[in-house]
C-alpha positions, 0 to 999 in steps of 0.5 A: 915797760917805758924801755919796751915801748920804745923799742917797738917804735919804727923810728928813734924819737929825740927827746926835747924840752922847748917851747914852740907856736902851733897855728890851727888853720881852720881858725887861725888861732896861734897856740903856746905849746911844748915839745916833748919829744920829736922824730922823723914822722911825728912829735909829741907836744903837750897843749893846754887844751885838747885837740880832737884827733884828726885836727890838723896844725902848723907847728913852728919849732925855733930851738934855743940853740943854733945847733938845731935847725928850725922846723915848720910842718903840717902835723895831725894829732893821732892821739890825746891824754889829758892830765894835770899838767896839760894835754899830751898830744901825739901827732903825725907830721904830714909835710915839711913847710917852707 
């Protein structure tokens, strides 16, 4: 079933497993997150807590390897699934910053 779901996506996602930082514009709070996957339109993350769908945040991914450029973007939460290992969050990339 997982394979069928991947094939329905409009944009190919690249699997990642790297740390990143998020800043919540409303409060200025900075959060550590884990990036699970990335595409040109969205990102899959794991947060320690749940953010409401529609919440916006700045995302900074600085890869450990220099083969991939850093990313600074404004994103919006689309869906959240809470689990034992954190809140899996799907977000839409609204704008590339910097």
